[in-house]
C-alpha positions as CSV (number, residue, x, y, z in Angstrom):
1,X,-9.0,-16.6,-32.4
2,X,-7.9,-19.7,-34.5
3,X,-5.4,-20.9,-31.9
4,X,-8.0,-20.6,-29.1
5,X,-10.4,-22.7,-31.1
6,X,-7.7,-25.2,-31.6
7,X,-7.3,-25.2,-27.9
8,X,-11.0,-26.0,-27.4
9,X,-10.7,-28.9,-29.8
10,X,-7.7,-30.3,-27.8
11,X,-9.6,-29.9,-24.6
12,X,-12.5,-31.8,-26.0
13,X,-10.4,-34.7,-27.2
14,X,-7.9,-34.9,-24.4
15,X,-9.6,-37.8,-22.5
16,X,-8.2,-40.4,-24.9
17,X,-4.6,-39.5,-24.2
18,X,-2.4,-41.1,-21.6
19,X,-1.3,-38.7,-18.8
20,X,2.1,-40.3,-18.8
21,X,2.8,-38.9,-22.3
22,X,2.4,-35.3,-21.2
23,X,5.5,-33.2,-20.5
24,X,6.0,-31.5,-17.2
25,X,4.6,-28.1,-16.7
26,X,6.7,-24.9,-17.0
27,X,6.5,-21.7,-15.0
28,X,7.2,-20.8,-11.4
29,X,5.0,-21.6,-8.5
30,X,2.2,-19.1,-8.1
31,X,2.3,-17.9,-11.7
32,X,-0.9,-17.7,-13.9
33,X,-0.6,-17.1,-17.7
34,X,-3.7,-15.3,-19.1
35,X,-4.4,-15.9,-22.7
36,X,-6.3,-12.7,-23.7
37,X,-6.2,-10.1,-26.5
38,X,-4.5,-6.9,-25.6
39,X,-7.7,-4.9,-26.0
40,X,-9.4,-6.9,-23.3
41,X,-6.3,-7.1,-21.1
42,X,-6.1,-3.3,-21.0
43,X,-9.9,-2.9,-20.6
44,X,-12.4,-3.7,-17.9
45,X,-11.9,-7.4,-18.2
46,X,-8.2,-7.2,-17.6
47,X,-8.7,-4.9,-14.6
48,X,-11.2,-7.4,-13.1
49,X,-8.7,-10.3,-13.6
50,X,-5.9,-8.4,-12.0
51,X,-8.1,-7.3,-9.1
52,X,-9.2,-10.8,-8.4
53,X,-6.0,-12.9,-9.0
54,X,-3.3,-10.4,-8.3
55,X,-4.9,-8.9,-5.2
56,X,-2.7,-8.6,-2.0
57,X,-2.4,-11.9,-0.3
58,X,-4.1,-11.6,3.1
59,X,-2.2,-11.7,6.4
60,X,1.3,-11.1,5.0
61,X,3.5,-8.3,6.5
62,X,4.6,-7.2,3.0
63,X,2.4,-6.7,0.0
64,X,2.6,-9.8,-2.2
65,X,0.1,-10.7,-5.0
66,X,-2.0,-13.8,-4.7
67,X,-0.7,-14.9,-8.1
68,X,1.9,-13.4,-10.4
69,X,0.1,-12.7,-13.7
70,X,1.5,-12.5,-17.3
71,X,-0.5,-12.3,-20.5
72,X,-0.1,-13.4,-24.1
73,X,-2.6,-12.9,-27.0
74,X,-4.1,-15.9,-28.7
75,X,-2.0,-15.4,-31.8
76,X,1.2,-15.9,-29.8
77,X,-0.1,-18.8,-27.7
78,X,2.3,-21.4,-29.1
79,X,3.7,-24.7,-27.8
80,X,6.0,-22.9,-25.4
81,X,3.1,-21.3,-23.6
82,X,0.8,-24.3,-23.7
83,X,2.8,-26.2,-21.1
84,X,2.5,-23.5,-18.5
85,X,1.3,-24.7,-15.0
86,X,-1.7,-22.4,-14.7
87,X,-3.7,-21.1,-17.7
88,X,-6.6,-18.7,-17.8
89,X,-7.9,-18.6,-21.4
90,X,-10.4,-16.0,-22.5
91,X,-12.2,-17.2,-25.7
92,X,-14.4,-14.4,-27.0
93,X,-16.2,-15.5,-30.2
94,X,-19.8,-14.7,-31.2
95,X,-19.9,-18.2,-32.8
96,X,-19.2,-20.1,-29.6
97,X,-21.8,-22.9,-29.3
98,X,-21.9,-22.9,-25.5
99,X,-20.6,-20.1,-23.3
100,X,-19.5,-20.4,-19.7
101,X,-16.5,-21.3,-17.5
102,X,-14.7,-24.6,-18.0
103,X,-12.2,-26.1,-15.6
104,X,-9.7,-28.7,-16.9
105,X,-6.5,-30.5,-15.7
106,X,-3.6,-31.8,-17.7
107,X,-4.4,-30.6,-21.2
108,X,-1.0,-30.0,-22.6
109,X,1.2,-30.8,-19.6
110,X,1.1,-32.2,-16.1
111,X,0.2,-31.3,-13.5
112,X,-1.6,-28.4,-15.2
113,X,-4.6,-26.3,-14.3
114,X,-6.6,-24.7,-17.1
115,X,-9.6,-22.4,-16.8
116,X,-11.3,-21.3,-20.1
117,X,-14.0,-18.6,-20.3
118,X,-16.1,-18.9,-23.4
119,X,-18.2,-15.8,-24.2
120,X,-19.8,-14.1,-27.2
121,X,-18.3,-10.7,-26.3
122,X,-16.1,-8.9,-23.8
123,X,-19.1,-7.8,-21.6
124,X,-20.3,-11.4,-21.3
125,X,-16.7,-12.6,-20.5
126,X,-16.5,-9.9,-17.8
127,X,-19.8,-11.1,-16.3
128,X,-18.7,-14.7,-16.4
129,X,-15.4,-14.0,-14.8
130,X,-16.8,-11.7,-12.1
131,X,-19.3,-14.4,-11.1
132,X,-16.7,-17.1,-10.9
133,X,-13.6,-15.2,-9.8
134,X,-13.5,-16.7,-6.3
135,X,-13.9,-20.3,-7.7
136,X,-11.2,-19.6,-10.3
137,X,-8.8,-18.3,-7.7
138,X,-9.4,-21.3,-5.4
139,X,-9.0,-23.7,-8.4
140,X,-5.5,-22.4,-9.1
141,X,-4.8,-22.3,-5.4
142,X,-5.7,-25.9,-4.9
143,X,-3.7,-26.9,-8.0
144,X,-0.7,-25.3,-6.4
145,X,-1.3,-27.2,-3.2
146,X,-1.8,-30.4,-5.0
147,X,1.6,-30.0,-6.7
148,X,3.3,-29.4,-3.2
149,X,1.5,-32.5,-1.8
150,X,2.6,-34.7,-4.7
151,X,6.2,-33.6,-4.1
152,X,5.9,-34.2,-0.4
153,X,4.6,-37.8,-1.0
154,X,7.5,-38.4,-3.4
155,X,10.1,-37.4,-0.9
156,X,8.3,-38.2,2.3
157,X,9.7,-38.4,5.8
158,X,7.5,-41.4,6.7
159,X,8.9,-41.6,10.3
160,X,6.9,-38.4,11.1
161,X,3.6,-40.1,10.5
162,X,3.6,-41.9,13.8
163,X,3.7,-38.9,16.2
164,X,1.1,-37.1,14.1
165,X,-1.1,-40.1,14.2
166,X,-0.8,-40.4,17.9
167,X,-2.0,-36.8,18.4
168,X,-4.6,-36.4,15.7
169,X,-5.7,-39.9,14.6
170,X,-4.4,-39.1,11.1
171,X,-1.3,-38.3,9.2
172,X,0.2,-35.5,7.2
173,X,2.7,-36.1,4.4
174,X,5.9,-34.2,5.3
175,X,8.6,-33.9,2.7
176,X,12.3,-34.5,3.3
177,X,13.9,-31.8,5.6
178,X,11.2,-31.9,8.3
179,X,11.9,-33.2,11.8
180,X,9.9,-33.7,14.9
181,X,10.8,-30.8,17.3
182,X,8.3,-31.6,20.1
183,X,5.9,-34.5,20.8
184,X,3.5,-34.9,23.8
185,X,0.3,-36.8,24.3
186,X,-1.8,-34.0,22.8
187,X,0.7,-31.8,20.9
188,X,3.2,-32.3,18.1
189,X,5.5,-29.8,16.4
190,X,7.2,-30.5,13.0
191,X,9.9,-28.1,11.7
192,X,11.9,-27.5,8.6
193,X,14.5,-25.0,9.8
194,X,17.0,-23.4,7.4
195,X,19.3,-20.5,8.2
196,X,16.9,-17.7,7.2
197,X,13.6,-19.6,6.6
198,X,11.7,-21.7,9.1
199,X,8.5,-23.5,8.2
200,X,6.4,-25.2,10.9
201,X,3.4,-27.4,11.2
202,X,1.8,-28.1,14.6
203,X,-1.1,-30.2,15.6
204,X,-3.0,-30.4,18.9
205,X,-6.2,-31.6,20.4
206,X,-8.5,-30.5,23.2
207,X,-11.9,-31.4,24.6
208,X,-14.9,-29.8,22.9
209,X,-15.7,-26.5,24.7
210,X,-18.8,-26.6,26.8
211,X,-19.3,-22.8,26.7
212,X,-19.8,-20.6,23.7
213,X,-19.8,-21.6,20.0
214,X,-17.3,-24.4,19.5
215,X,-15.7,-22.8,16.4
216,X,-16.1,-19.2,17.4
217,X,-13.0,-17.0,16.8
218,X,-13.0,-16.3,20.6
219,X,-12.8,-20.0,21.5
220,X,-10.3,-20.8,18.7
221,X,-7.9,-18.0,19.6
222,X,-8.2,-18.4,23.4
223,X,-7.4,-22.1,23.2
224,X,-4.6,-21.4,20.7
225,X,-2.9,-18.9,23.0
226,X,-3.2,-21.2,26.0
227,X,-1.6,-24.1,24.1
228,X,1.1,-22.0,22.5
229,X,2.1,-20.5,25.9
230,X,2.5,-24.0,27.3
231,X,4.3,-25.6,24.3
232,X,6.1,-22.9,22.2
233,X,8.6,-20.9,24.3
234,X,10.6,-18.0,22.9
235,X,14.3,-17.5,23.0
236,X,14.2,-15.6,26.3
237,X,12.9,-16.6,29.7
238,X,9.2,-15.9,30.0
239,X,8.7,-15.4,26.3
240,X,6.3,-17.5,24.3
241,X,4.2,-17.6,21.1
242,X,0.8,-16.0,21.1
243,X,-1.7,-14.5,18.6
244,X,-1.0,-10.9,17.5
245,X,-3.7,-8.4,18.1
246,X,-2.3,-5.9,15.6
247,X,-4.7,-7.3,13.0
248,X,-7.7,-9.4,14.1
249,X,-7.7,-13.1,12.9
250,X,-10.5,-14.2,10.6
251,X,-12.3,-17.5,10.2
252,X,-14.3,-19.2,7.4
253,X,-15.9,-22.6,7.2
254,X,-14.6,-24.9,4.5
255,X,-15.1,-28.5,3.2
256,X,-12.4,-30.5,1.6
257,X,-12.6,-34.2,0.6
258,X,-15.5,-34.8,2.8
259,X,-14.0,-33.1,5.9
260,X,-15.5,-30.0,7.3
261,X,-13.2,-27.6,9.1
262,X,-12.9,-24.0,10.3
263,X,-10.0,-22.2,8.7
264,X,-8.4,-19.4,10.8
265,X,-5.8,-16.9,9.5
266,X,-3.9,-14.4,11.4
267,X,-0.5,-13.3,12.7
268,X,1.5,-14.9,15.4
269,X,4.1,-13.1,17.6
270,X,6.3,-13.9,20.5
271,X,5.4,-12.3,23.8
272,X,8.6,-10.8,25.2
273,X,10.5,-10.8,21.8
274,X,10.4,-9.2,18.4
275,X,9.4,-12.2,16.3
276,X,6.3,-12.9,14.3
277,X,4.7,-13.9,11.0
278,X,1.6,-15.4,9.4
279,X,-0.3,-18.5,10.4
280,X,-3.2,-20.6,9.1
281,X,-5.0,-23.3,11.0
282,X,-7.7,-25.9,10.4
283,X,-10.0,-26.9,13.3
284,X,-12.4,-29.9,13.2
285,X,-14.0,-32.6,15.2
286,X,-12.3,-35.9,16.0
287,X,-14.2,-38.9,14.6
288,X,-15.9,-39.6,17.9
289,X,-16.9,-36.0,18.2
290,X,-15.4,-35.6,21.7
291,X,-12.3,-33.5,20.8
292,X,-11.3,-30.7,18.5
293,X,-8.3,-31.4,16.3
294,X,-6.2,-28.4,15.1
295,X,-3.6,-28.4,12.4
296,X,-1.6,-25.2,12.1
297,X,1.0,-24.0,9.7
298,X,3.2,-20.9,10.2
299,X,6.5,-19.5,8.9
300,X,9.3,-17.2,10.1
301,X,11.3,-15.7,7.2
302,X,12.1,-12.1,8.1
303,X,14.4,-11.6,5.2
304,X,12.1,-12.8,2.4
305,X,8.7,-12.6,0.9
306,X,6.5,-15.2,2.6
307,X,3.6,-16.0,0.3
308,X,5.2,-19.1,-1.2
309,X,6.6,-20.3,2.1
310,X,3.2,-20.1,3.7
311,X,1.6,-21.7,0.7
312,X,4.0,-24.7,1.0
313,X,3.2,-25.4,4.7
314,X,-0.5,-24.7,4.3
315,X,-0.6,-27.3,1.5
316,X,0.6,-29.9,4.0
317,X,-2.5,-29.3,6.1
318,X,-4.5,-30.3,3.0
319,X,-2.6,-33.6,2.9
320,X,-4.1,-34.7,6.2
321,X,-5.7,-38.2,6.0
322,X,-7.5,-40.1,8.8
323,X,-5.6,-43.2,9.9
324,X,-8.8,-45.2,9.1
325,X,-10.5,-44.2,5.9
326,X,-13.4,-41.9,6.5
327,X,-16.5,-41.8,4.3
328,X,-15.9,-39.2,1.6
329,X,-19.1,-37.3,1.2
330,X,-19.8,-34.4,-1.1
């Protein structure tokens, strides 16, 4: 436990260091290193961690874990492991002065996400993790998105801001490789198309519905299908994108940087063809409240796993910024 205690000391003193002095993180995108003793990793606590963080990613055709987990005991947690991009540290010690879940960034590297669970025993650690598992997963997820957004801003195709601004009133930061595939008064389609992997972001707007709940799944999908049929044709005559009914889409209400939106996840398919894949969209009011703005990300990669490709385009939706700064409320 000595190395974990050292870790706690570093976490407490880190604020005086300059971020620029930290090394870059190691590890692949979507990996989480769990610092935990073998006894706990093989017991109920390890089972709970794997069930929460390595669960099947929803709305993917193949089974892919939400995160790829690896583990190392505290005694082996040396400098090589400290620079990992995502760390979940389990600190079990009856002498801990304050127990709970701590979230930190950029402790030993940048851009790094660190979650530390301090508990007196394994049962308390399990209870703390179980209560915070959704928040922990979202913390690592947003950290992955933030890295993608930072890279997009570093290598941005700034010419794509104007068509996005004209449709939505805001911008998305697209990295090099994207191009504008279609642009109308109320619809824009951005694409990064490689030989076997295509990643897309679309945005559109429409008047606020006068019937039914504005953000009901029925309204969202009916409008989506109408707009896709008009704007996203397939390869063959009469074919067009629509929403798959093989698995019902789901929605949830989210808030990010002061902006409320309805997230929708599901599968898209092409009517009249054998193409499909996952999509995610964000639906929210325009600043004047008269229109609904929709940002949508989807991928087509039939030869490959899709979790990371979808995560990349979904992150771009989180880079959305209003053209005029909006009040950031919590």
